[in-house]
C-alpha positions in Angstrom: 16.4 0.5 -6.8 18.1 -0.9 -4.0 16.8 -4.1 -2.0 17.8 -4.6 1.3 17.9 -7.5 3.7 18.2 -7.5 7.2 17.7 -10.0 10.1 14.5 -10.0 12.0 13.9 -11.4 15.5 10.3 -12.8 16.2 9.3 -14.1 19.6 6.0 -15.6 20.9 5.2 -17.3 24.2 7.2 -20.4 23.7 9.0 -19.7 20.3 12.0 -17.3 19.7 13.8 -17.2 16.4 15.9 -15.1 14.2 15.8 -15.2 10.3 17.1 -13.2 7.5 14.4 -11.8 4.8 14.3 -9.1 2.3 12.5 -6.0 2.9 11.7 -2.9 0.6 13.3 0.1 1.9 12.0 3.5 0.9 10.7 2.0 -2.4 7.3 4.0 -2.8 9.4 7.2 -1.6 11.8 6.5 -4.6 9.3 5.8 -7.3 7.0 8.9 -5.9 10.1 11.3 -6.1 11.2 10.0 -9.6 7.5 10.0 -10.9 7.0 13.8 -9.9 10.9 14.9 -11.1 10.0 13.0 -14.7 6.8 14.6 -14.9 8.2 18.0 -13.8 11.0 17.4 -16.2 8.4 16.5 -19.1 10.2 13.0 -19.6 7.0 11.6 -20.2 3.5 11.9 -21.6 1.9 9.2 -20.0 2.9 7.1 -16.9 1.2 3.8 -15.7 2.1 3.1 -12.1 1.6 -0.7 -11.3 1.0 -1.0 -7.8 -1.6 -2.1 -5.2 -0.1 0.4 -2.8 -2.0 3.4 -1.9 1.2 4.8 -0.7 2.0 6.2 -4.1 -1.4 7.9 -4.5 -0.3 11.3 -2.9 2.6 11.6 -5.5 0.6 10.7 -8.5 -1.8 13.3 -7.3 0.7 16.0 -7.2 2.5 15.2 -10.2 -0.8 15.4 -12.0 -1.7 19.0 -10.3 1.8 20.1 -10.6 2.0 19.6 -14.6 -0.1 19.8 -17.5 -1.1 17.8 -20.0 0.2 14.3 -18.1 -1.6 11.1 -17.9 -0.9 9.2 -15.1 -3.1 6.1 -14.0 -2.5 3.4 -11.4 -2.7 0.1 -12.3 -3.5 -3.0 -9.9 -1.6 -6.2 -10.2 -4.3 -9.2 -10.6 -6.7 -9.6 -7.5 -5.6 -6.5 -5.6 -7.7 -4.0 -6.9 -9.6 -3.6 -3.8 -6.5 -2.3 -1.7 -6.4 0.7 -3.8 -9.3 2.9 -4.4 -7.4 5.0 -7.0 -6.7 1.9 -9.3 -8.1 2.6 -12.7 -7.9 -1.0 -13.9 -6.9 -4.2 -12.7 -4.2 -6.6 -15.0 -5.9 -9.9 -15.5 -4.4 -12.5 -14.5 -4.5 -14.3 -17.9 -2.5 -11.4 -19.4 0.2 -11.4 -16.7 0.5 -15.0 -17.5 1.4 -14.3 -21.2 3.9 -11.6 -20.4 7.7 -12.1 -20.6 8.4 -12.3 -17.0 9.8 -15.5 -15.7 7.6 -17.8 -14.2 9.1 -17.5 -10.5 7.8 -13.8 -10.9 4.5 -14.4 -12.3 3.9 -17.1 -9.6 5.5 -14.4 -6.8 2.9 -11.9 -8.2 -0.1 -14.0 -8.3 0.7 -15.3 -4.7 0.3 -12.0 -3.1 -2.9 -11.6 -4.3 
């Protein structure tokens, strides 16, 4: 999936700045569409969707309802399970630190919690 960046303009009473930032564009839509397509085309038996974003809940429910024998669960990153009531499990910080992700990625995930 493609990451995009764009310039943002922010202003307050005495401050006005423009800066460049990375912004996800349509990531949830892409994940949801691929999940549903892959489920309908029988490309998996079990899917784990790792996200704290409840925007994916409808795609997960639709994929479950439109297929048979698919186990699809939402798993939350550390410290973010409360953001999505449909999450069935939260990845412990200690497990995340033992993954093969680079230290920068692990730190980025933990900062967002």
